[in-house]
C-alpha positions in Angstrom: 1.3 17.1 -31.3 -0.9 19.9 -29.1 -3.7 19.6 -31.7 -3.8 15.8 -31.9 -3.7 15.5 -28.2 -6.9 18.0 -27.8 -8.8 15.9 -30.4 -7.9 12.5 -28.0 -9.1 14.4 -25.1 -12.0 15.4 -26.8 -13.0 12.0 -27.8 -12.4 10.5 -24.5 -14.3 13.2 -22.9 -17.4 12.6 -25.1 -17.1 8.9 -24.6 -17.3 9.1 -20.6 -19.7 12.1 -20.2 -22.8 11.1 -18.3 -21.4 8.3 -16.2 -18.1 9.4 -15.2 -15.6 12.2 -14.5 -12.9 10.7 -16.6 -11.5 13.2 -18.7 -9.0 11.4 -20.9 -7.2 8.4 -21.2 -3.4 8.4 -22.2 -1.8 5.2 -23.4 1.9 5.1 -23.5 4.0 2.8 -25.7 5.3 -0.4 -24.7 8.6 -1.0 -23.1 10.6 -4.2 -21.9 10.7 -4.2 -18.1 12.2 -7.2 -15.7 10.0 -9.5 -13.8 11.7 -9.0 -10.5 9.3 -7.4 -8.0 11.3 -5.7 -5.7 10.5 -1.9 -5.9 9.0 -2.2 -9.3 6.3 0.4 -10.0 5.9 4.2 -9.8 8.1 6.1 -7.7 6.3 9.5 -8.3 6.3 12.6 -10.3 7.4 16.3 -10.9 6.0 19.0 -13.1 6.6 17.4 -16.5 7.5 13.9 -15.9 6.6 10.5 -14.1 9.2 8.4 -12.8 9.4 4.2 -12.5 11.8 2.0 -11.2 12.4 -1.8 -11.3 15.0 -3.5 -9.3 16.9 -6.5 -11.0 18.7 -9.0 -8.7 21.2 -11.3 -10.3 23.6 -12.2 -7.5 25.5 -10.2 -4.6 27.9 -8.6 -7.5 25.5 -7.8 -9.9 22.1 -6.1 -9.7 20.6 -3.3 -11.5 18.2 -0.5 -10.4 16.5 0.6 -13.7 15.1 4.2 -13.5 12.7 5.5 -16.1 11.4 8.8 -17.1 8.3 9.5 -19.0 6.4 12.6 -20.5 3.1 13.1 -18.6 1.5 14.6 -21.8 1.7 11.4 -23.8 3.8 8.8 -21.6 6.7 8.3 -24.0 9.6 7.2 -22.6 12.5 10.1 -21.9 15.2 8.4 -20.5 16.3 5.1 -19.1 19.3 4.8 -16.6 20.6 2.3 -14.3 21.3 4.1 -10.8 22.4 1.3 -8.9 26.2 1.8 -7.9 28.5 0.5 -5.3 31.2 2.9 -4.4 33.1 1.2 -2.1 34.5 -2.4 -3.2 34.9 -4.1 0.4 30.6 -4.0 0.8 28.0 -5.6 -0.7 25.4 -2.9 -1.5 21.3 -3.6 -1.4 19.0 -0.9 -2.3 16.4 -0.5 0.6 14.1 2.5 -0.2 13.5 4.7 -3.3 11.6 8.3 -2.8 10.8 10.9 -4.9 11.1 14.3 -2.8 11.1 17.8 -4.3 12.1 16.4 -8.1 15.0 14.5 -6.4 15.3 11.0 -6.1 16.4 9.6 -2.6 17.9 6.1 -2.4 18.6 4.5 1.0 20.9 1.6 0.7 22.2 -1.0 3.0 25.9 -1.5 3.1 27.3 -4.7 4.3 31.3 -5.6 4.8 32.2 -8.4 3.0 34.6 -9.6 5.8 33.3 -8.0 8.9 29.6 -8.3 8.1 29.1 -4.6 9.7 25.9 -2.8 8.5 25.6 1.1 7.6 22.8 3.1 5.7 24.0 4.7 2.8 22.1 7.8 1.0 22.4 8.7 -2.7 20.7 11.8 -3.9 19.7 11.9 -7.7 18.7 15.2 -9.7 15.6 15.0 -11.8 18.0 14.2 -15.0 18.7 11.0 -12.9 22.4 12.3 -12.4 24.0 11.3 -9.1 24.5 14.3 -7.0 25.9 13.1 -3.6 26.5 10.3 -1.6 27.2 9.7 2.1 27.3 7.1 4.9 24.1 8.6 7.1 24.1 6.0 9.7 25.3 2.5 11.0 22.8 -0.5 11.9 23.9 -2.4 15.0 21.8 -5.5 14.6 20.6 -5.5 11.1 19.1 -8.8 11.4 16.8 -7.9 14.4 15.9 -4.4 12.8 12.9 -3.1 10.9 13.6 0.1 8.7 10.8 2.3 8.0 10.9 5.4 6.1 8.3 8.5 6.0 8.2 11.8 4.1 6.9 14.7 5.9 3.3 16.1 5.0 5.5 19.4 3.9 7.7 17.5 2.0 10.5 19.0 3.6 12.2 16.2 5.5 12.5 12.4 5.6 12.3 10.5 8.8 13.9 6.9 9.4 12.9 4.8 12.0 14.6 1.9 13.3 13.2 -0.7 15.9 15.4 -3.3 17.7 15.8 -4.9 21.1 17.6 -2.6 23.8 21.0 -3.6 24.6 20.3 -3.7 28.4 17.0 -4.2 29.4 14.2 -6.3 27.9 12.7 -3.6 26.1 11.9 -2.1 22.5 13.9 0.6 21.1 12.9 2.8 18.1 15.7 5.2 16.7 14.4 8.0 14.9 16.4 10.1 12.4 14.9 13.0 10.7 17.1 14.0 7.6 16.6 17.4 5.6 16.5 17.6 1.8 20.3 17.6 1.7 21.0 14.5 3.6 22.1 16.1 7.0 20.8 15.2 10.5 18.2 17.4 11.5 17.8 15.5 14.9 17.9 12.1 16.4 16.0 10.5 19.2 16.1 7.0 20.9 12.9 6.3 22.0 12.3 3.5 24.5 8.7 2.2 25.5 7.4 3.5 28.4 5.6 0.2 28.7 7.2 -3.4 29.5 7.1 -4.3 25.7 9.9 -6.9 24.7 9.2 -6.8 21.1 7.1 -4.7 18.6 6.6 -4.2 14.7 6.0 -0.9 13.2 3.0 -1.2 10.9 2.6 2.5 9.8 4.6 5.6 10.9 3.5 9.1 9.9 5.7 12.5 9.8 3.1 15.3 10.4 5.8 17.9 10.2 9.4 18.0 10.9 9.1 17.5 14.6 6.1 15.5 15.2 5.7 11.7 14.3 3.0 9.4 14.9 4.2 5.6 15.1 1.7 2.8 15.1 3.1 -0.5 16.9 1.9 -3.8 17.2 3.3 -5.7 20.2 1.0 -8.7 19.9 3.0 -12.2 19.3 1.7 -15.5 18.5 2.8 -17.8 21.7 1.5 -21.1 19.7 4.1 -24.0 19.4 1.7 -26.3 18.1 2.4 -27.0 14.6 -0.6 -28.4 14.0 -2.6 -25.4 14.2 -3.1 -22.5 11.6 -1.3 -19.6 13.1 -2.7 -17.4 10.5 -6.0 -17.9 11.7 -5.6 -16.4 15.1 -5.4 -12.8 15.9 -2.9 -11.8 18.0 -2.8 -7.8 17.0 -2.1 -5.6 20.0 -1.5 -2.1 19.6 0.0 1.2 21.0 0.1 4.4 19.4 3.4 6.3 20.1 3.3 10.1 19.7 6.6 11.8 19.7 7.2 16.0 19.7 10.9 16.5 19.1 10.7 20.4 20.0 9.0 19.6 23.0 10.8 16.4 23.9 7.4 14.6 24.6 6.5 11.1 24.3 3.0 9.7 24.9 2.1 6.0 24.4 -1.6 5.4 23.7 -2.9 1.8 24.1 -5.4 1.1 21.2 -7.8 -1.6 22.5 -11.6 -2.4 22.7 -12.8 -4.1 25.5 -13.4 -8.2 24.8 -12.7 -7.4 21.1 -9.5 -8.1 18.9 -8.2 -5.5 16.4 -8.1 -6.8 13.1 -6.5 -4.0 10.4 -5.8 -0.4 11.5 -4.5 2.7 9.6 -3.4 6.1 10.2 -4.1 9.2 8.7 -3.8 13.2 9.3 -6.9 15.2 8.5 -7.5 18.5 6.8 -7.7 19.9 10.3 -4.4 18.6 11.5 -6.0 15.8 13.6 -4.7 12.3 13.6 -7.6 10.0 12.5 -7.1 6.0 13.4 -9.4 3.6 12.0 -10.0 0.0 11.4 -11.8 -3.3 11.9 -12.5 -5.2 15.1 -13.8 -8.7 15.9 -15.2 -10.6 19.1 -13.1 -13.8 18.5 -9.6 -14.3 17.5 -10.3 -15.6 14.0 -8.9 -13.7 11.0 -12.4 -12.1 10.6 -14.3 -8.8 11.3 -17.5 -7.9 12.6 -17.3 -3.9 13.6 -15.6 -1.1 12.7 -13.9 1.6 14.9 -12.4 4.9 14.6 -11.0 7.7 17.0 -9.7 11.1 16.3 -6.7 13.0 18.3 -6.5 16.5 18.5 -3.4 19.0 18.6 -2.9 18.2 22.1 -3.2 14.5 21.4 -6.2 14.0 23.3 -9.0 11.9 22.4 -12.0 14.0 20.8 -14.0 11.4 18.8 -14.4 8.0 19.5 -16.9 5.6 17.5 -18.0 1.8 17.4 -20.2 0.1 15.2 -21.0 -3.4 15.0 -22.5 -4.8 12.0 -26.1 -5.9 11.6 -27.4 -9.2 10.7 -28.5 -7.7 7.4 -25.3 -6.1 6.8 -23.2 -9.3 7.4 -25.8 -11.3 5.1 -25.4 -9.1 2.1 -21.5 -10.3 2.2 -22.1 -14.1 2.9 -23.4 -16.9 1.1 -27.0 -17.9 0.9 -27.8 -19.7 4.0 -24.8 -18.9 5.8 -25.3 -18.7 9.5 -21.5 -16.9 10.2 -21.8 -14.0 12.7 -18.7 -12.7 11.3 -16.9 -11.7 7.7 -13.7 -14.2 7.4 -10.2 -13.5 5.5 -11.3 -9.3 4.9 -8.2 -7.5 5.0 -8.2 -3.8 5.6 -6.5 -2.2 2.4 -6.8 1.4 2.7 -8.4 4.3 4.6 -9.3 7.1 1.8 -9.6 10.7 3.6 -11.9 13.4 2.0 -11.3 17.3 2.7 -14.3 17.4 4.6 -13.0 14.9 7.2 -15.2 12.0 6.3 -13.5 8.8 5.0 -14.1 5.7 3.0 -12.9 2.3 4.6 -11.8 -0.1 1.9 -11.3 -3.9 2.5 -10.6 -6.9 0.4 -11.4 -10.8 0.8 -8.3 -12.4 0.3 -7.1 -16.3 1.2 -5.0 -18.8 -0.3 -4.9 -22.6 -0.8 -2.6 -25.4 -1.8 -3.5 -28.0 -4.1 -1.1 -31.2 -3.8 -1.8 -34.2 -6.6 0.1 -37.2 -5.8 0.9 -39.3 -8.8 1.6 -43.0 -7.6 3.1 -43.9 -11.0 6.4 -41.5 -10.6 6.0 -41.4 -6.8 6.0 -37.6 -7.1 3.6 -34.5 -5.7 3.0 -31.6 -7.8 1.8 -28.5 -5.5 -0.3 -25.6 -7.0 -0.8 -22.7 -4.7 -3.9 -20.4 -5.5 -4.4 -17.0 -4.6 -8.0 -15.6 -4.2 -9.0 -11.7 -4.3 -12.4 -11.4 -4.0 -15.3 -9.1 -3.2 -14.3 -5.8 -2.1 -15.9 -3.9 0.8 -16.5 -0.4 1.0 -17.8 1.5 4.1 -18.5 5.3 4.4 -18.0 7.4 7.5 -19.3 11.2 7.8 -16.9 13.8 9.5 -17.9 12.7 12.8 -16.6 9.4 12.5 -20.2 8.1 12.1 -21.1 5.0 9.9 -23.4 6.0 7.0 -23.3 3.0 4.6 -21.7 -0.2 3.5 -21.2 -1.2 0.1 -20.2 -4.6 -1.4 -18.2 -4.8 -5.0 -18.3 -8.3 -6.3 -15.1 -9.6 -7.8 -13.4 -13.3 -8.3 -9.7 -13.1 -9.1 -8.0 -16.6 -8.9 -4.1 -17.0 -9.9 -1.6 -19.6 -9.1 2.0 -19.6 -8.1 2.5 -16.0 -8.7 1.4 -14.2 -5.5 -1.5 -12.6 -7.0 1.1 -10.8 -9.3 -1.6 -9.2 -11.5 -4.6 -9.4 -8.9 -6.2 -7.1 -6.3 -7.3 -3.5 -7.1 -5.8 0.2 -7.2 -7.5 2.9 -5.9 -8.2 6.6 -6.7 -9.7 9.6 -4.9 -11.2 12.4 -6.9 -12.9 15.1 -4.9 -15.8 13.0 -3.3 -15.5 10.2 -5.5 -13.7 6.7 -5.0 -12.3 4.6 -8.2 -11.2 1.2 -8.0 -9.5 -0.5 -11.0 -8.9 -4.2 -11.2 -8.8 -6.7 -13.7 -12.3 -8.5 -14.3 -13.7 -11.5 -16.6 -14.6 -9.5 -19.8 -18.4 -10.6 -19.4 -18.8 -9.4 -15.8 -19.1 -5.5 -17.3 -22.3 -6.5 -18.6 -23.9 -7.5 -15.5 -25.4 -5.3 -12.9 -23.0 -4.5 -10.1 -25.8 -5.5 -7.6 -25.8 -9.0 -9.0 -23.5 -10.7 -6.8 -24.5 -14.3 -8.0 -23.6 -14.2 -11.6 -20.4 -12.8 -12.1 -17.6 -15.2 -13.2 -14.2 -15.9 -12.0 -11.1 -14.2 -13.7 -8.4 -17.3 -13.6 -4.9 -16.3 -14.4 -5.9 -13.5 -16.6 -7.8 -15.2 -19.3 -10.4 -13.0 -21.2 -9.6 -10.3 -18.8 -11.0 -6.7 -19.0 -9.6 -3.5 -17.4 -12.6 -2.7 -15.3 -13.1 0.6 -12.6 -15.9 0.9 -10.3 -16.8 4.3 -9.3 -18.3 5.2 -5.9 -20.2 8.4 -4.8 -20.3 9.4 -1.0 -24.1 8.9 -1.3 -23.6 5.2 -1.8 -24.3 5.1 -5.6 -21.8 2.7 -7.5 -21.3 2.4 -11.5 -19.2 -0.3 -13.1 -17.3 0.5 -16.5 -14.7 -0.6 -18.8 -11.5 1.2 -19.8 -10.6 0.1 -23.4 -6.8 -0.7 -24.3 -5.1 -2.1 -27.0 -4.0 -5.7 -26.3 -4.9 -8.1 -23.6 -2.7 -6.2 -20.9 -3.2 -7.3 -17.2 -3.5 -4.4 -14.6 -0.5 -4.5 -12.4 -2.7 -2.9 -9.5 -0.6 -3.3 -6.6 1.9 -1.3 -8.2 -0.2 1.5 -9.8 -1.1 4.4 -7.7 -2.7 8.0 -7.4 0.2 10.4 -7.5 -2.0 13.8 -7.4 -5.5 15.0 -7.1 -6.4 14.6 -10.7 -4.0 11.8 -12.5 -4.0 8.0 -11.7 -1.5 6.2 -13.6 -1.8 2.3 -14.0 1.1 -0.2 -14.8 -0.3 -2.7 -17.5 2.2 -5.8 -18.3 1.9 -8.5 -21.0 4.6 -11.3 -20.7 7.9 -9.0 -20.2 6.2 -6.0 -22.1 4.4 -3.1 -20.4 2.8 -0.1 -20.8 1.5 2.9 -18.7 -2.1 4.3 -18.8 -2.6 7.6 -17.3 -6.2 8.8 -16.5 -7.2 12.4 -16.0 -10.1 13.2 -14.0 
């Protein structure tokens, strides 16, 4: 077994030498899976195995949570177990979040009483062999229909934070309830945070637990007051951001209003840098159109003071490199921030994607019926690079055209992987586009519903160079990019699908 693996390793190493740092490609065997979308994808890994999960919903009383365990060495299936259980017949149970921390699976589920409609949160803890170790009700949820629940694992992998935001029972303010659990399910601490400002409604977009006592919460308190049904709400930016910094050890709460003068923020992300500082970066626009015309980023030190603040407006030449020939637009419409990729030296990549939808309606007068087709379009990728001081260095366009219908872009978009200072982007592409130079944005062909597809990746270096290559796989499998992810510093796992069959590809860097 080991000899055959070494031969496979050597083959792929020689195949990729010269243009990539991909050492090996391991292609697992086919396995059947559900088409349900909730939770589908990778949970995480331990020293020897990789874990995936599929949530299958039939009705309120019949559900499955299929957890699969694969050997990382060859991606063969070790075990397949349904970990869904209902320990109380008086409740409906809905899985809510699944986390893999320190070789154990933590399943948080919502328990709703059948008659009384009261709601609680339960925690199941499973060992690495998928055996149930413990179960407990860890919290109650007073207003589940008005509550948003978010989980975050601490950077040191020692605790799990749950944040619930909902309206206050008395005053017209928003509340964020924080509960921090240790890895046995016991509560380390709890805190009710009430906004220092007159904010009546917020949405938690991101939560970062830096350590067991320090929490960063990115809140969006913008709301759409447009009541005209003839106006497309999606095209209007309403984002208003505030950063809540809470330190439980100091019992300290600070709110930082994130705004740029006469600008609207359109995409924002939080990351902890290698020096322990918090980095905030994203896009801005001069109008309320869902578009971008500038980058911004700032950095908070250990005292929660802003020590770095940068703003970069896109030049005319930079805009034109992303716009059709002859366009006079002064902004890039329908670009969505997908990820901020931090490097060890404090520099980072900002990655966005051009995404939009449209609906075709065709009326047949013979039958007096109308057919509706919804199109999902995932197109050009935008990559920008910033140095450790947050200063803009370069901007790169990665062309692709993906169109799918009525499936919510199931096989569309891309997955990203960071290896040292390089960024890899994986996506489905039309097979002949691989032969076209990556700088050629005029002659690429669209990929429609995965026909004649090729599993493609682009390697981008921090000096701005980019190459595009094809990964050879057996069969006409499509990459499920939204569920593929980087789990560690050297391995990327891709989920491929063909009908109701699936397989996992492992890339080692």
